[in-house]
C-alpha positions as CSV (number, residue, x, y, z in Angstrom):
1,M,142.5,61.3,108.5
2,E,140.7,59.0,110.3
3,A,137.7,56.9,108.9
4,E,134.3,58.6,109.8
5,R,132.1,55.4,109.5
6,T,131.3,51.6,111.5
7,L,134.6,49.8,111.5
8,R,133.8,46.7,109.3
9,A,134.2,43.4,111.3
10,E,137.6,42.6,109.9
11,E,138.8,45.8,111.3
12,V,137.0,45.0,114.6
13,S,138.9,41.6,114.8
14,Q,142.2,43.0,114.1
15,L,141.7,45.6,116.5
16,A,140.8,42.9,119.1
17,E,144.0,41.0,118.5
18,L,145.9,43.8,118.9
19,A,144.7,45.1,122.2
20,A,144.9,40.8,123.2
21,Q,148.4,41.1,122.3
22,L,148.8,44.0,124.4
23,R,147.1,42.5,127.5
24,V,149.7,39.3,126.8
25,D,152.8,41.4,126.6
26,S,151.7,43.5,129.7
27,I,151.6,40.2,131.2
28,R,154.7,38.5,129.5
29,C,157.0,41.6,131.1
30,S,155.9,42.0,134.4
31,T,155.9,38.0,135.0
32,K,159.6,38.1,134.1
33,A,160.4,41.0,136.0
34,A,158.6,40.0,138.9
35,S,157.4,43.4,139.4
36,G,155.1,45.9,137.8
37,H,150.8,46.6,137.3
38,P,150.2,44.1,134.6
39,T,145.8,44.6,135.8
40,S,145.9,48.6,135.2
41,S,147.2,48.1,132.1
42,L,145.0,45.3,131.1
43,S,142.1,47.6,131.4
44,A,143.5,50.1,129.1
45,A,144.7,47.6,126.4
46,D,141.5,48.0,124.3
47,L,141.6,52.2,124.4
48,L,145.1,51.9,123.1
49,A,144.9,49.2,121.0
50,V,142.0,51.8,119.2
51,L,144.3,55.2,119.4
52,I,147.7,54.0,118.1
53,S,145.9,52.0,114.8
54,R,143.5,54.7,113.9
55,H,143.8,58.0,115.5
56,L,147.3,58.3,117.0
57,R,149.4,60.6,114.1
58,Y,152.8,59.4,114.7
59,D,156.2,58.6,113.3
60,W,157.9,56.3,115.4
61,A,161.1,56.8,113.0
62,D,161.2,60.1,113.7
63,P,159.9,61.0,117.5
64,R,160.6,64.5,117.5
65,G,158.7,65.4,114.3
66,R,156.9,68.7,114.5
67,A,154.0,67.3,113.4
68,N,153.5,64.4,115.7
69,D,150.8,64.0,117.9
70,H,151.7,63.6,121.2
71,L,151.0,60.2,124.1
72,I,151.4,60.9,127.4
73,F,150.9,58.2,130.1
74,S,149.7,60.3,133.1
75,K,149.1,56.8,135.1
76,G,152.7,55.6,134.1
77,H,152.4,52.9,136.4
78,A,150.6,51.0,133.3
79,S,154.4,51.4,131.5
80,P,153.9,47.6,130.7
81,L,151.4,48.5,128.4
82,L,153.2,51.8,127.4
83,Y,156.2,49.4,126.5
84,A,153.8,46.8,124.7
85,V,152.5,49.9,122.4
86,F,156.3,50.4,121.4
87,K,156.6,46.6,120.3
88,A,153.5,46.8,118.6
89,V,154.5,49.9,116.7
90,G,158.2,48.3,115.9
91,A,160.1,51.0,118.0
92,I,161.2,48.2,120.8
93,T,162.1,44.2,120.4
94,D,160.2,41.6,121.9
95,Q,163.0,40.6,123.5
96,E,164.0,43.9,125.1
97,L,160.4,44.2,126.0
98,V,160.2,41.1,128.2
99,D,163.7,40.7,129.0
100,T,165.0,43.8,130.1
101,Y,161.5,45.6,132.1
102,R,162.5,46.8,135.0
103,Q,166.0,45.6,135.0
104,F,169.2,47.4,136.3
105,G,170.7,49.3,133.1
106,S,167.4,48.9,130.8
107,R,165.5,52.0,129.8
108,L,162.4,50.3,130.1
109,Q,162.1,51.5,133.6
110,G,159.2,50.8,136.5
111,H,157.2,54.2,135.0
112,P,158.4,56.0,132.1
113,T,160.9,58.6,131.3
114,P,162.4,60.3,128.5
115,A,165.7,57.6,128.2
116,L,162.9,56.3,126.0
117,P,162.7,58.9,122.8
118,W,158.9,58.4,122.3
119,V,158.3,59.1,125.9
120,D,158.1,63.3,126.2
121,V,158.0,63.3,130.4
122,A,158.7,61.1,133.4
123,T,155.2,60.0,134.8
124,G,154.3,57.9,138.0
125,S,153.7,60.5,140.4
126,L,150.0,60.6,139.4
127,G,148.2,64.0,138.5
128,Q,151.0,65.4,136.4
129,G,150.4,64.1,133.0
130,L,147.4,65.7,131.9
131,P,148.8,69.1,133.3
132,V,151.8,68.6,131.4
133,G,149.6,67.9,128.3
134,V,147.9,71.4,128.8
135,G,151.3,72.7,128.2
136,I,152.0,71.0,125.3
137,A,148.6,71.8,123.7
138,L,149.1,75.2,124.7
139,A,152.2,75.1,122.4
140,G,150.6,73.6,119.8
141,R,147.8,75.8,119.6
142,Y,149.1,79.6,120.4
143,L,153.1,79.0,119.4
144,D,153.3,76.2,117.1
145,Q,149.7,76.3,115.5
146,L,150.5,73.0,114.4
147,P,147.3,70.3,114.0
148,F,148.8,67.8,116.5
149,H,146.8,66.3,119.0
150,V,147.9,65.7,122.6
151,W,146.1,62.1,123.7
152,V,146.7,61.6,128.1
153,L,145.9,58.1,129.4
154,C,144.6,58.8,132.9
155,G,143.6,56.7,136.0
156,D,140.5,57.0,137.7
157,S,142.2,56.9,141.1
158,E,144.2,60.4,140.1
159,T,141.4,62.3,139.5
160,A,141.1,62.8,143.2
161,E,144.3,64.9,142.5
162,G,143.5,68.3,142.6
163,S,146.5,68.9,139.8
164,I,143.9,67.0,137.4
165,W,141.2,69.7,137.7
166,E,143.7,72.6,137.6
167,A,144.5,71.5,134.3
168,L,141.2,70.7,133.1
169,D,140.3,74.3,134.2
170,K,143.0,75.7,132.3
171,A,142.2,73.5,129.0
172,G,138.4,75.0,129.4
173,H,140.1,78.6,130.0
174,Y,142.6,78.3,126.7
175,G,140.0,76.4,124.9
176,L,142.5,73.8,123.9
177,R,140.6,71.3,121.4
178,N,143.9,69.6,120.7
179,L,143.9,68.2,124.0
180,T,142.2,64.7,125.0
181,A,142.1,63.1,128.0
182,I,141.5,59.6,128.2
183,V,140.3,58.3,131.8
184,D,140.4,54.6,132.3
185,V,137.5,54.3,135.0
186,N,138.3,50.7,136.1
187,R,136.5,51.3,139.5
188,F,140.2,49.8,141.5
189,G,142.8,51.6,143.1
190,Q,145.7,50.8,145.1
191,R,144.0,49.8,148.5
192,G,140.3,49.1,147.0
193,E,137.4,50.7,144.9
194,T,138.2,54.2,143.8
195,E,136.4,57.8,145.5
196,L,133.4,57.6,142.5
197,E,133.9,54.1,141.3
198,W,131.7,53.7,138.3
199,D,129.6,56.5,138.8
200,L,130.3,57.9,135.2
201,D,127.6,60.7,135.6
202,T,129.0,62.1,138.3
203,Y,132.5,62.0,136.1
204,R,130.7,63.7,133.3
205,R,129.3,66.2,135.7
206,R,132.5,67.2,136.9
207,V,134.0,67.6,133.7
208,E,131.7,69.6,132.1
209,A,131.7,72.2,135.2
210,F,135.3,72.5,134.1
211,G,134.7,73.5,130.6
212,C,135.4,70.4,128.9
213,Q,133.3,67.9,126.7
214,A,132.8,64.9,128.4
215,I,132.2,61.7,126.2
216,V,131.0,58.3,128.3
217,V,132.0,54.8,126.7
218,D,132.0,51.1,127.2
219,G,136.0,51.1,127.1
220,H,136.1,47.8,126.2
221,D,133.6,48.5,122.5
222,L,136.4,49.0,120.2
223,V,133.5,50.6,117.7
224,A,132.4,52.6,120.6
225,V,135.9,53.6,122.0
226,D,137.0,54.3,117.7
227,D,134.0,56.5,117.4
228,A,134.7,58.7,120.6
229,L,138.4,59.1,119.7
230,R,137.4,60.4,116.5
231,R,134.7,62.7,117.7
232,A,137.5,64.0,120.3
233,R,139.8,64.7,117.3
234,Q,137.0,66.9,116.0
235,A,135.9,68.5,119.3
236,T,135.6,72.5,119.1
237,G,137.1,72.5,122.7
238,P,139.1,70.1,125.0
239,T,137.8,66.6,125.7
240,V,137.3,63.9,128.3
241,V,136.9,60.2,127.3
242,L,135.2,58.9,130.5
243,A,135.9,55.1,129.7
244,R,134.3,52.4,131.6
245,T,136.4,49.4,132.0
246,L,137.5,46.0,134.1
247,K,140.8,45.9,136.2
248,G,142.5,42.9,134.7
249,K,140.0,42.6,131.7
250,G,140.5,39.3,129.9
251,V,142.2,37.3,132.7
252,P,139.5,35.3,134.5
253,D,141.8,35.0,137.5
254,V,142.3,38.8,138.2
255,E,139.3,40.5,136.0
256,N,137.4,42.8,138.2
257,Q,138.9,41.2,141.5
258,P,140.5,43.8,144.2
259,G,143.8,43.2,145.7
260,W,145.7,42.9,142.3
261,H,146.7,46.2,142.2
262,G,151.1,46.6,141.5
263,K,150.8,42.7,141.5
264,P,152.9,41.1,138.6
265,M,151.3,37.2,138.0
266,K,153.2,34.1,139.2
267,P,154.7,32.1,136.0
268,E,152.2,29.5,135.9
269,Q,148.9,32.2,136.8
270,A,150.6,34.2,133.6
271,E,150.6,31.1,131.8
272,R,147.0,30.6,132.0
273,A,146.4,34.1,131.2
274,V,148.1,34.3,128.4
275,D,146.6,31.1,127.3
276,A,143.0,32.6,127.7
277,L,144.0,35.5,125.5
278,G,145.0,33.6,122.9
279,G,148.9,32.9,122.9
280,V,151.7,35.2,122.4
281,R,151.3,37.6,119.0
282,Q,154.0,39.1,116.9
283,I,151.4,41.8,115.2
284,R,152.6,45.0,113.6
285,V,150.9,47.9,113.7
286,T,150.8,50.8,111.1
287,G,148.6,53.7,112.8
288,P,148.4,57.3,110.9
289,R,151.0,59.6,109.9
290,P,151.4,63.3,110.5
291,E,150.7,65.8,107.6
292,P,154.2,67.0,106.8
293,A,154.8,70.4,108.9
294,P,156.6,73.4,108.1
295,P,159.8,73.4,108.9
296,A,160.3,75.2,112.2
297,A,161.7,79.1,111.2
298,T,165.7,79.2,111.4
299,P,166.3,80.6,114.6
300,T,168.1,84.7,114.3
301,R,170.9,85.6,116.2
302,V,169.1,87.9,119.1
303,S,171.5,90.5,120.0
304,L,170.6,90.9,123.7
305,E,170.5,94.1,125.8
306,L,170.0,93.6,129.5
307,P,168.5,96.6,131.4
308,R,171.4,98.9,133.0
309,Y,171.2,100.5,136.4
310,D,173.3,103.5,138.4
311,K,175.4,102.3,140.7
312,G,173.9,103.0,144.4
313,A,170.7,103.5,143.2
314,K,167.9,101.2,145.0
315,V,166.4,98.5,142.9
316,A,164.5,95.7,144.0
317,T,165.9,92.4,142.2
318,R,162.3,91.5,141.7
319,N,162.8,94.4,139.3
320,A,165.7,93.4,137.8
321,Y,164.3,90.2,137.1
322,G,161.0,91.6,135.3
323,D,163.3,93.7,133.2
324,A,165.7,91.0,132.5
325,L,162.6,88.7,131.4
326,R,161.4,91.4,129.3
327,A,164.6,91.9,127.6
328,L,165.1,88.1,126.9
329,G,161.7,88.3,125.4
330,S,163.5,89.4,121.9
331,R,164.1,86.0,121.7
332,P,161.0,84.2,120.2
333,D,161.6,80.8,121.8
334,V,161.2,82.6,125.7
335,I,158.0,82.2,127.0
336,A,156.4,83.2,130.7
337,L,153.8,82.3,133.0
338,D,152.8,83.2,136.3
339,G,150.3,82.3,138.9
340,E,148.5,85.4,139.3
341,V,151.2,87.5,141.1
342,S,152.9,89.3,138.0
343,D,152.4,92.9,139.7
344,S,154.6,91.5,142.3
345,T,157.1,88.9,140.8
346,R,157.6,91.8,137.8
347,A,156.7,88.9,134.9
348,D,154.0,91.4,133.8
349,R,156.7,93.5,132.3
350,F,157.2,90.5,130.0
351,A,153.5,90.2,129.4
352,E,153.1,93.9,128.3
353,A,155.9,93.5,125.9
354,Y,154.9,89.9,124.5
355,P,151.7,88.9,125.4
356,D,151.2,86.7,122.7
357,R,154.0,84.6,124.8
358,F,152.8,84.8,128.1
359,F,150.2,82.7,129.9
360,E,148.2,83.5,133.1
361,M,147.6,80.1,135.2
362,F,146.1,82.1,138.0
363,I,146.5,80.5,141.4
364,S,147.3,77.2,140.2
365,E,151.5,76.8,140.9
366,Q,151.0,73.1,140.0
367,Q,149.6,73.5,136.8
368,M,152.0,76.3,136.2
369,V,155.2,74.4,136.5
370,A,153.3,71.8,134.2
371,A,153.1,73.8,131.7
372,A,156.2,75.2,131.6
373,V,157.7,71.4,131.2
374,G,155.1,71.0,128.4
375,L,156.1,74.2,126.9
376,Q,160.1,73.0,126.5
377,V,159.0,69.7,125.4
378,R,158.0,71.4,122.1
379,G,161.0,73.3,122.1
380,Y,160.6,76.6,124.0
381,R,162.3,78.3,127.1
382,P,159.6,78.6,129.6
383,F,160.0,80.8,132.7
384,A,157.5,80.6,135.5
385,S,157.4,83.0,138.5
386,T,155.3,83.2,141.7
387,F,156.2,84.0,145.5
388,A,158.9,81.6,146.7
389,A,156.8,80.4,149.3
390,F,154.1,79.2,147.0
391,L,156.2,76.9,144.7
392,S,156.3,74.7,147.5
393,R,152.8,73.8,146.1
394,A,154.5,72.5,143.1
395,Y,157.1,70.9,144.4
396,D,156.7,67.4,143.2
397,F,156.2,69.1,139.8
398,I,159.6,70.1,139.8
399,R,161.5,66.9,141.3
400,M,159.6,65.2,138.8
401,A,160.4,68.0,136.3
402,A,164.1,66.7,137.1
403,I,163.7,63.6,136.1
404,S,161.6,64.6,133.1
405,R,165.0,66.1,132.0
406,A,163.4,69.1,131.6
407,D,165.0,72.3,130.9
408,I,162.6,75.6,133.0
409,A,163.2,78.7,134.6
410,L,161.8,79.7,137.9
411,S,161.8,82.5,139.8
412,G,160.9,82.7,143.4
413,S,159.9,86.5,144.2
414,H,159.0,87.4,148.1
415,A,162.0,85.3,150.1
416,G,162.5,85.7,153.5
417,V,161.6,87.9,156.5
418,E,162.7,90.9,154.4
419,I,159.4,91.1,152.9
420,G,158.2,92.8,155.7
421,A,154.7,93.2,157.1
422,D,153.2,90.6,155.3
423,G,153.7,87.8,157.8
424,P,155.3,84.1,157.6
425,S,152.4,82.7,155.2
426,Q,154.0,84.6,152.5
427,M,157.9,84.1,153.5
428,G,160.1,81.8,151.0
429,L,162.2,80.8,154.0
430,E,162.8,76.9,152.7
431,D,163.1,77.2,149.2
432,L,166.7,77.2,149.0
433,A,166.9,73.8,151.0
434,A,164.0,72.7,148.1
435,M,165.7,73.8,145.2
436,R,169.5,72.7,146.2
437,A,167.9,69.2,147.1
438,V,166.2,69.2,143.1
439,H,168.7,66.6,141.0
440,G,170.7,68.7,138.7
441,S,169.3,72.2,139.4
442,T,171.0,75.7,139.5
443,V,169.8,78.1,142.5
444,L,171.0,81.9,142.6
445,Y,170.5,84.2,144.8
446,P,171.7,87.9,143.6
447,S,171.9,90.5,145.7
448,D,171.4,93.5,143.6
449,A,169.8,94.7,139.9
450,V,172.6,94.4,137.9
451,S,174.0,90.7,139.1
452,C,170.0,89.4,138.6
453,A,169.8,90.9,135.4
454,A,173.4,88.8,134.1
455,L,172.5,85.8,136.1
456,V,168.4,85.8,134.4
457,A,170.0,85.8,131.3
458,Q,172.3,83.1,131.8
459,M,169.1,80.7,133.0
460,V,167.5,80.8,129.8
461,D,170.0,78.5,127.9
462,R,171.1,76.4,131.1
463,K,170.0,72.9,131.2
464,G,167.8,71.2,134.0
465,I,165.5,73.1,136.8
466,N,167.2,76.8,137.2
467,Y,166.1,78.8,140.2
468,V,166.3,82.5,140.8
469,R,165.3,83.8,144.5
470,T,164.4,87.7,143.8
471,T,163.2,90.1,147.2
472,R,161.0,92.4,147.5
473,G,162.9,95.5,149.1
474,A,164.9,97.6,147.0
475,H,168.7,97.6,148.1
476,P,171.7,99.5,146.8
477,V,173.2,98.5,143.0
478,L,176.4,97.0,144.2
479,Y,177.9,96.4,140.7
480,D,179.1,98.1,137.4
481,N,176.7,97.7,134.5
482,D,179.8,95.6,132.6
483,E,180.6,93.0,135.6
484,S,180.6,89.4,134.8
485,F,178.4,87.0,137.3
486,P,179.7,83.5,136.0
487,V,177.1,80.5,137.4
488,G,179.1,78.8,139.9
489,G,181.3,82.0,140.8
490,S,180.9,84.6,143.4
491,K,182.4,88.3,144.1
492,Q,184.4,89.5,146.9
493,L,182.7,92.8,147.9
494,R,185.6,93.6,150.2
495,G,188.6,92.4,151.7
496,G,192.2,91.6,151.2
497,S,195.0,89.1,152.4
498,E,194.8,90.2,155.9
499,D,191.6,90.1,156.6
500,H,190.5,88.4,160.3
501,V,187.0,87.2,159.4
502,A,185.0,86.4,156.0
503,L,181.1,87.5,156.3
504,I,179.5,85.5,153.9
505,G,175.7,86.4,152.6
506,A,173.6,86.3,149.6
507,G,170.9,88.3,148.2
508,V,169.7,90.5,151.0
509,T,172.3,89.8,153.7
510,V,175.2,90.8,151.3
511,H,174.1,94.2,152.5
512,N,174.0,93.7,155.9
513,C,177.6,92.1,155.8
514,L,178.8,95.5,153.6
515,A,177.0,97.4,156.6
516,A,178.7,94.9,159.3
517,A,182.0,95.2,158.0
518,E,182.1,99.0,157.9
519,E,181.2,98.9,161.3
520,L,184.0,96.7,162.5
521,A,186.7,98.2,160.5
522,G,186.1,101.1,162.9
523,E,187.0,98.5,165.8
524,G,190.0,97.5,163.5
525,V,189.0,94.5,162.5
526,S,189.0,93.5,158.4
527,A,186.3,91.8,157.7
528,R,186.0,90.3,154.0
529,V,182.6,90.2,152.6
530,I,181.8,87.7,149.8
531,D,178.5,87.8,147.9
532,L,177.8,83.6,147.4
533,Y,175.0,84.9,144.7
534,S,175.4,80.8,142.9
535,V,173.9,78.8,145.6
536,K,174.6,75.8,143.6
537,P,177.1,75.1,142.2
538,L,178.7,76.9,144.9
539,D,182.3,78.5,144.4
540,S,184.6,76.2,146.6
541,Q,187.5,78.1,145.7
542,R,186.5,81.5,147.2
543,L,185.6,79.4,150.6
544,L,188.9,77.6,150.4
545,D,190.9,81.5,149.8
546,A,188.7,82.9,152.9
547,V,189.5,80.0,155.2
548,R,193.2,80.2,154.2
549,D,193.4,84.3,154.5
550,T,191.3,84.4,157.9
551,G,192.2,81.4,160.1
552,G,189.2,79.7,159.0
553,R,186.9,82.5,160.8
554,L,183.6,82.6,159.1
555,V,179.9,83.4,159.5
556,V,177.6,83.1,157.1
557,V,174.3,85.1,157.0
558,E,171.2,83.8,155.2
559,D,167.6,85.1,155.1
560,H,166.3,81.7,155.6
561,Y,165.5,78.8,157.9
562,P,169.4,77.1,158.8
563,Q,168.4,73.4,157.5
564,G,169.4,73.1,153.9
565,G,170.2,76.8,152.7
566,L,173.1,79.1,152.3
567,G,174.9,78.0,155.4
568,S,174.2,74.1,154.8
569,A,175.8,75.0,151.2
570,V,179.1,76.6,152.2
571,L,179.3,73.7,155.4
572,E,178.6,70.9,153.0
573,S,181.0,72.5,150.5
574,L,183.7,72.9,153.5
575,A,182.9,69.1,154.6
576,G,183.9,68.0,151.1
577,L,187.1,70.3,150.5
578,A,188.1,68.6,154.3
579,V,189.2,72.0,155.4
580,P,189.2,73.1,158.5
581,A,186.9,76.1,159.4
582,R,185.1,77.8,162.5
583,V,182.0,78.9,160.6
584,T,178.9,80.9,162.2
585,Q,175.8,80.3,160.8
586,L,173.3,83.1,161.2
587,A,170.1,82.3,160.0
588,V,166.1,82.5,160.7
589,R,165.7,80.3,163.6
590,G,162.3,81.3,165.0
591,L,158.9,81.8,163.6
592,P,158.8,85.4,162.1
593,T,155.9,87.9,162.5
594,S,155.1,90.9,160.8
595,G,157.2,93.8,161.3
596,T,159.6,96.0,159.2
597,P,162.1,94.3,157.2
598,T,164.4,95.8,159.3
599,E,162.7,94.7,162.6
600,L,162.4,91.2,161.3
601,M,165.8,90.6,160.3
602,D,167.2,91.8,163.2
603,Q,164.6,89.8,165.5
604,A,165.4,86.9,163.6
605,G,169.2,87.2,164.2
606,I,170.7,88.0,160.8
607,G,170.7,92.1,160.9
608,V,173.5,94.3,160.9
609,S,174.2,94.1,164.7
610,A,173.7,90.4,164.6
611,V,176.2,90.1,162.2
612,V,178.7,92.1,164.1
613,E,178.3,90.1,167.3
614,A,179.1,87.1,165.5
615,A,182.1,88.5,164.3
616,R,182.9,89.3,167.2
617,A,182.4,86.3,169.3
618,L,183.9,84.0,166.7
619,L,187.1,86.5,167.1
620,A,187.2,85.9,170.5
621,R,186.9,82.2,170.6
622,T,189.7,81.7,168.5
623,R,192.6,84.4,168.9
C-alpha cells in the first residue's frame, strides 16, 4: 500500500532524479530518431515518476498478471516518455530505447502498440485510451472483481474529443472507482493553445458534471502529485487528476514555448537540454507490486446448443443473432454490449438471460466499441451490437482495435434498403466496405436464421475484428439445422454443370436471386444461385467453378452501395485469380427514400425483376 504521509526530502529528491531521467531519455531517443514528441513527454514526466514509483502496482516481469494495474497512454504521441518508463523499470535496455525508437523493425514504434507486452492497446488516435480504460475497469469491478486500478494518461487537447466525455459519463454511470484519468494540462496543442488553456476550474466543473471526482494539482509539485494519486486510489468513484504542467518542462529553449509540438530537438540543442537536466542517468526503479490474485477459474467445456429453426419458416437474421448470442452466454467469458437498441438488435435476449454480463452503453457507439476492446484485454469475448449505419460513428475505434490486435465481435443490424420505411438515415449501406477494409477482419452476411446462428457461434473464438450483418425483415429459413457454414465458405442453393448464368447474393439478396432463378427457369434459363455468406474471406473456388460452368456469366446482387461491398469483393477475387468473367453488378446506386422493402429494392435495382432482367441482358450480350 502507498504510504499516507508527506514525502521525506530524500524521497522527493529521488523522484526528481527519476523525472529528470525520464525527460533526458525522452530527448535522447527522439533526437536520435529525428522524430517524435519530446515536449509532450517532458510535461508529464513528474506525473509518471510518482506514478510508477509509488502507485502503479505492477509486476513488470509478468505483464499478463491478473492483479496488475493497467497503464494506458491515451496521449500516445508521448511514447518517448512511455518507453523511458519501460527503461526505468528494467523492461527494456537503454540501447533499445535510444538506438531503435521509431526505427524500421523496432517494437518501439512511433505510437505504442501491443508489440510490447506492457502495452494493452494501441493508442495515438486521440480520445481512445480513456474509453478503452473504461472497458478494462468494467471488467475489474463487475467481472473479475479484483482490486487492480486503471490509470490513463490523457492530453488536454484530446479532451475536445466527444469520446472522452462518453468515457467519463459511463465511468460515472457505472461507478468505476478503479479508474483514474490523469490529464496533462500543458496548454499547447499541435498548432497553438488548447481550447481551455489552463482554465482548470472549467475542466473541474465539466468533469464533476459527468459524475467523476476532479483533483486539481500542480503537475510539477511531486508532493502534491503523490497526494493526488493516493486520493484517486482511495476514491469512491472515478477520478480525474487535472495536472497543470508546462510543455517542454525543464528545458529552457522549449519550456512553455509554442511551435514545438511533434518536433525533436537537433543534436546540439538536445545536448544542451540534457546538460540542463543534469545529464544521462541509469536509475532503476522498483515500484509497488500487486497483491497476489486468486488463479483464474479453469475454463469448463460448455456444450453449446444453438437455436433450431423450421425450414421455410420466416425468421429475421437479427432474431437469430439474438438467439445465438443468448446460447453463447453459457460460456462465462462471453459479454454483450449494446448502444440502447438491444430490442432491435436482439441483444436484449442475452441481457435477459445474463444481466450481470450485459453492459448498456446507451447512445455512445464509440464507447461501446472501446469498452469491448477493454474487456477483451482482460480475456473476455465481447459482442457489441447496434444498427449497421451507426457503427460508422465508431469506425476509428474499430480501425484502432485492429492495430491493438483486439479480438471482438460486432453486429450491425438494420442493414440496407431492406429495412423499409425508416428511410436512408437508418440504412447501413456502407458497412461492408468499411468492415472489409479493416486489417485482418472477418465479414459475414448470412441469408437465413440457421446460417446466422452457425456463423455467430464461430465468431466467439475467431481472432481479430469479426462483423456480422443482420437484417430487419423475416425471410424463409433456407438450410437444415445441421448444415455447416465454415468461415470463408459459401453455399450453392441451385444449379448444375450446365448453368447459363450464376446469380450471386448475400443476406436478403439471396432470396431475390432464388426467386429470379425460378422465373428464369420458366424461360428455359438455368441459373445457379450462390450464397456468399462469407464476404471476407471470400470463397474464391466457388467463383472459379461458377465462371467455368457458366461461361463466365455472373450477376452479383447486393443491398449496399456499389463501392467496396459484395460486388467489389467478387471482382477483386476474380482479378486476383486472373480469370475472365462477364460480371453485372446490381447495387444501390441512388439515394433511398422511405417505402416498403419490396418497393425500395425494386427502386434500387436489386429486386427480383431487376435480377431477371440483368441475367437476360447478360445472356443476350454473350451468346
